[in-house]
N, C-alpha and C positions, 0 to 999 in steps of 0.2 A: 574327473570329467568336468568340462566347462559348464558353468551354470547357464541356464536358459530362462526365457520368460515369455509371457503371452501379453497381447494387447487386446483389451476389450473395448469395443466401440458401441456406443448407444446412439440410436437415431430416434428423434421425436419430431412431431409436427402436429398441426391441427387436423382433426377429423370431424366430419359431420356427425354429431353425437345425439342430436335431439331437435325438437320443434317447439317453439314458443307460440302459443295461440292467444290472440287478443281480440277484443270486440265481443259482440253478442248477436243474437238473432235480430235485434232491433237496429243493428248497425253492421258495418262491414266486418266480417270475421277475417283477420289477417294472420297468415301463417309465416313465421320467420325461422330460418334455420339457426341452430345453435351449434357452436364448435367447442371442442376442448382438446388440450394437448395430450397426446398419447404416443406410445411406441409405434414405430412404423416398420412394416415388413418390406423386404425387397430392395433395400438400399445396398448397392455394391461398392466396395472400397478396394483400392489398391494400397498395399503397404510396400513402401520402397525404403531401401537403405539411404539414410540421409548423409552417410559418410562411409568410407571404407571401414568395414567391421571385421576385426580379427580377434581370435581367441588368445589367451595369455601365452600360448606356445608359439605365437607369431604366425599362425596359419590365417590367411585371408579367407573369411567366410562369405562375405558379401561385398561387392563393389558398390561405390556410391551411385545412386540412381537405379540400382537393380530392383526389379519387382520381386519381392520375397514371398508375398502371399496375396491372394484375392479372396475377399470374404463378403458374405451377404447376410444382412440382418434377418432374424427370424420374426415370428409373429409378435413377440414382446418388444421388438425393437433393438435387441442386443445380438452381438456376435463376438466370438473370441477367435483370435488368430491361432495359427499353429505355434508350437514352441520355436522361439527365435533366439539367436545368440544376442548377448548383451551389447547395447549400443543405441545410437539414435536412429529413429525411423520417421518417415513422413507418411501420413495417412490422408488419402484424398478420395472423395466420392467421385465415382465415374458414372454411376447410374442412380438416378433418384427413384424413390418409390412412385408407384402410379399416382398421378394427380398432383405431384409435387414438382417444385422447381429445383434443379440441381444447385447445390450450395456454392460450388466453386472454391471452397475453402480447403486449405491444406494445413493439417495439424501436425506439429512435430512432437513426438513423445520419445522418452528414453527409458530403456530397460537397464537398471543399475544393479550392481552386486548387492545381494540381500543377506549375506553372511553364509558361513559354511554349513549351517544347518538347514538351509533352504535349497531345494533342488531346482524349483521353478518359481521365479519371481513373476510379478505382473504389474501392469500399468493400464490406464484407461483414458479414454477421451470421449467426447460427445459432440454430436452435430444436431442442428435444428434445420428443418426444411420449411420454407414458405410454401403455402398451398397456392396452386394456380388459381387465379381469380378471373372474373369476367366483368366487362363493362358493356351494358346494353344501352343503346341510344336510338333515338328516332328523330325524324324531321317531318314537320307538319306544314301544310300550306292550305289556305282557305280561298275560296272564290270571293271576289270583290265586286261591289256594285257602286260605281261612282255616283250614279243618279240618286241613290238613296243614302249614300255615305256609309255603306256597310263594308267592313273589312279592314278599315284603317283606324279603328277606335278601340283597339285592345281586345277585340272579340276573340282573338286567338288564345288569349290567356284564360279564357273560360273553358278551354278544352282539356280534358284529362284522360289518361289511359290507365288500365289495370294490367298488371303482370300476373299471369296465372300459371299454375302447373298444368302441363298437358298430360301428365301421367302421375301415378303414385310415385313419390320420391321418398325413399326409405332411408332413415338414418341408421347408424351403427347400433343404436339401442332398440331399433324396431319401430320407433315412432315415425309417423308419416305426414308428409305434406300431400293431401289427397289430390287426385286429378280434379281440375277445375277449381282448386283452392286458390284464393286470392292472396298474393304475396305482397304486393305493393301498389299504391296509387300514386301516379306522378302527373303533375300539371305541366303544360307546355309554356315556355317562357315567351317573351315578346319577340324573340328572334325565330320562333317556330321550332325550337328544339327541346328535347327532354332527355334526361339521363337517369336511368334506374340506379338507386343507391343500395339495393339489397345485395348482400354477399351470398351469391348463389352456389349451391353444390352442382356437380355435373347432373345433367338431366334435360328433359324436353319441357319447354314452356311455350306460352303464346301471349301476345299483347293484343288487347282489344280496347277500342274507344268506349269509355263508359259515361262521358258527359261532354256536351258541346254547347256552343252559344245558341241562344234561342232562334237565331236566324238561319241555322244550318241543320242539315239532315244528319242524324246520328248514324254512324257506320256500325254495322254488326260484323265486319270482317275480322277474322282471327289471323294474326300474323305470327307464324311459327318462329320460335327462338330455340335453337339447339346448342347447348353448351357441352362440348366434348373435350377430352384431354388433348391438348395440342403439342405435347412433348415437353421434355424437361427443361428446355432452353427458353420457354415462353412464360413470362411472369404474369401477363394479363392478356386475355383473349378479348378482342374488340368485336362486338356483334352489332351490326346496324340493321335495325328492323326494316323489313320490306326491301332488303338488299341496298339500303341507303337511299332509296328513292323516296321522295316526299309523299306522305300520306295526305290525300286531298279531301277536303270537305266541300260539299256543294250547297248553295243557298236553297232555301225552301221557296219554291215559286208558286204563284197562284194566278188566277185570272178573274176579271170582272166583265160581265157582258150585260147589255141592256138595249132598250129601244127609245129613241128620242121622239117625243110627240109635242104637238102644240097645245094651246089651252083648250082646244076643242077635242083633243084626243086623237087628232090626225097625225100620222107619221110624217116627219119632215124629210125632204129629199136628201139633204146632206148637211150634217152639222158636226164639225170636228169637236171632240171633247178630249180633255186631258185629265188624267188622274194625277193628283199631287201627293207627295209624301208628307209626313208629319213635319218635315223641315221646309215645306212649301217649295220643294223642287219639282219641276215638271216631270211627270212620268210618261212613258211611251203610251200613245193612244191614237186611234184613228176611227173613222166611221165611213161607211159607204151607204149611200142612199138612206133608206129608212131605218137602218140599224147602226148602232155604233158598238165598238168593242174596244175596251181598254185592256191591254194584255201585256204581260211581262215580256214576252218574246214574240 
């Protein structure tokens, strides 16, 4: 009887395995995901004949390119083919495990004669999958005031955002990034953009402004960020906060009002007054009859 053999395939990749916590109650507590390489379940492979494969009696068993087996990795990341005739085979991933990017690699393996005392020989190969990743970015705009010279002096770089978990995000070990846990703080650059650097697992998050320039109103809006698996052919999912629209900051406005009188305490009929900035720039102002009002708008 012709000797046969099996092909063992191992699949590994990074999994969300834990959470690193830094900071203290007196400062920002930061939660960062931790990953480790482990066996991956659910990878599907096709095994094809890499050549015409015949047994010693001259019988053609498999034609070149013929699919001879389809196999799927188990929870430990391993899978073994059925018994195959000796010869060269190609192993290719056709379906990546959930959360992974398909490798696209084809590995050639060979089952060779192992001697008359061996009924079934074996060979093996291994594949590594890259984890699907995400890039979260935002665009920021601020209101400007030319009269007071506000908005063009680097104020935008004083704005920062926090990235938070919107739900409990549980690792393979059971450790958790808690809902509302802070994952990262990022500052806006001079171009009004910011990109998160954290390597996030799948889950629901939100971005919120946590600091702004002293001239501006701090926004309490939470902008949702949802990272879902986008299929095995996508290496990086790009998410633009607020659907890519600029997140705007408005200036803090105030008003000054009063009454103009002469040295005897009598109201003057009309006297225009102007409020000036610290840079001696004339601010908007007007008065009507015995009252004057200097007002931002």
